[in-house]
C-alpha positions in Angstrom: 85.3 90.0 91.1 84.9 93.8 91.6 85.3 95.7 94.9 81.5 96.2 95.2 81.0 92.4 95.1 83.7 91.9 97.7 82.3 94.5 100.0 78.7 93.0 99.5 80.0 89.4 100.3 81.5 90.8 103.5 78.0 92.0 104.5 78.3 95.7 103.6 75.8 97.7 101.5 77.2 99.5 98.5 74.6 102.1 97.6 76.7 103.9 94.9 79.8 104.0 92.9 81.1 107.6 92.3 83.2 108.0 89.2 85.1 111.1 88.1 83.8 112.7 84.9 87.1 111.9 83.0 86.1 108.2 83.1 82.6 108.8 81.7 83.6 107.0 78.4 83.9 103.8 80.4 80.4 104.0 81.8 79.3 100.6 80.7 82.3 99.0 82.5 81.5 100.8 85.7 77.8 99.9 85.5 78.7 96.2 85.0 81.2 96.3 88.0 78.9 98.1 90.2 76.3 95.4 90.3 73.1 96.7 92.0 74.8 100.0 93.1 74.0 103.4 91.5 76.8 104.7 89.2 77.1 108.4 89.6 79.4 110.6 87.6 80.7 113.5 89.6 81.0 116.6 87.5 83.9 118.0 89.6 85.7 117.1 92.7 83.5 119.7 94.5 80.5 117.5 93.8 81.8 114.6 95.8 80.8 115.8 99.4 77.2 116.4 98.4 77.0 113.0 96.8 78.5 111.3 99.8 76.0 113.1 102.0 73.1 112.1 99.8 74.0 108.4 100.0 74.7 108.7 103.7 78.0 106.9 103.3 79.7 105.4 106.4 82.9 104.9 104.5 84.2 105.6 101.0 86.4 103.1 99.2 88.5 104.8 96.4 90.7 103.3 93.8 92.1 105.0 90.7 90.2 108.2 91.2 91.5 111.0 89.0 91.2 113.8 91.5 92.5 114.8 94.9 89.5 114.5 97.0 88.7 117.8 98.9 88.6 117.8 102.7 85.0 118.7 102.7 84.3 115.2 101.0 86.9 113.4 103.2 84.9 114.6 106.3 81.5 113.1 105.2 81.7 109.4 105.8 81.9 108.7 109.6 84.6 106.1 109.0 86.6 108.0 106.5 87.6 107.4 102.9 90.1 104.6 102.2 92.2 104.5 99.0 93.6 101.4 97.4 97.0 102.4 96.0 99.0 100.1 93.7 102.3 100.2 95.5 103.7 99.5 99.0 103.5 103.0 100.5 105.2 105.3 101.2 107.2 104.3 98.1 105.4 105.2 94.8 103.0 108.0 95.9 101.2 109.7 93.2 99.7 108.7 89.9 100.7 105.6 87.7 103.1 104.1 90.3 102.9 100.6 88.7 103.9 102.0 85.3 106.9 103.6 86.9 107.8 100.4 88.8 107.7 98.4 85.5 109.8 101.1 83.6 112.5 101.2 86.3 112.9 97.4 86.6 111.4 97.0 90.1 111.0 93.3 91.1 108.1 94.0 93.5 105.1 96.3 93.7 102.1 95.9 96.0 98.7 97.1 97.1 98.2 99.5 100.0 94.9 100.5 101.6 95.3 103.7 103.5 93.1 106.5 104.9 92.8 109.4 102.5 93.9 112.7 103.7 94.3 116.2 102.2 97.4 115.3 100.1 98.2 112.3 97.7 98.8 108.9 99.3 100.1 110.1 102.7 97.3 108.9 105.0 97.7 106.0 107.7 98.1 102.5 106.3 95.5 99.9 107.1 96.8 97.0 105.0 99.4 96.1 102.5 100.4 93.1 100.3 103.5 92.7 98.1 103.1 91.6 94.5 106.1 90.4 92.5 106.8 91.8 89.1 108.2 89.5 86.5 110.4 90.7 83.6 107.5 90.4 81.1 104.8 91.9 83.3 102.7 95.0 82.2 100.0 96.9 83.9 97.5 94.6 82.2 99.2 91.3 83.3 99.3 92.6 86.9 95.6 93.3 87.2 94.5 89.8 88.3 97.2 89.9 91.1 95.8 93.3 92.2 92.3 91.9 92.2 93.4 88.9 94.2 95.2 91.1 96.7 92.2 93.3 97.1 90.0 90.3 97.9 92.5 89.2 100.5 93.0 92.6 102.1 89.6 94.1 102.1 88.2 92.0 104.9 91.1 93.2 107.1 90.4 96.8 106.0 86.7 96.6 106.9 87.5 95.0 110.2 89.9 97.7 111.1 87.5 100.4 110.1 84.7 98.9 112.2 87.1 98.6 115.2 88.1 102.3 114.8 91.8 101.3 114.1 93.6 104.5 113.0 96.2 102.6 111.0 99.9 103.1 111.0 101.4 106.4 110.1 103.6 106.5 107.0 107.3 107.2 107.5 
């Protein structure tokens, strides 16, 4: 079950899924995952703020986005933009953290939802869940565990957003 379906099941409207141009070749997969939401391909990171304004977004939910989102876009949704990052932050900031965890023999990874800020993966943490890594796991075998963690954590994340919870600063 995709993020849009989880958000919809929790009573939230998902008007659009904004995808970075580097992922345009996977358009069909994004359209299927988005359900009834529009799928919009941003030509550049500078196109994100106008798109968020056009959809009057209250919150942005980001995962696996290829660009550092500019401050002008971060300022648009009244509740901010939240990123789902596949490690237990602050460990594993930056791109491809689960690949590094597997390569270095880590026994645990996780999913962290945090507010996005002007730098990569440094915003206040809203929710986290540890996910064990077995000796034969790959990025592909871990995907169902990340999906299950997202379904578990997103209700907490949305509740905190609605309550104005600032999250916990990272160390």
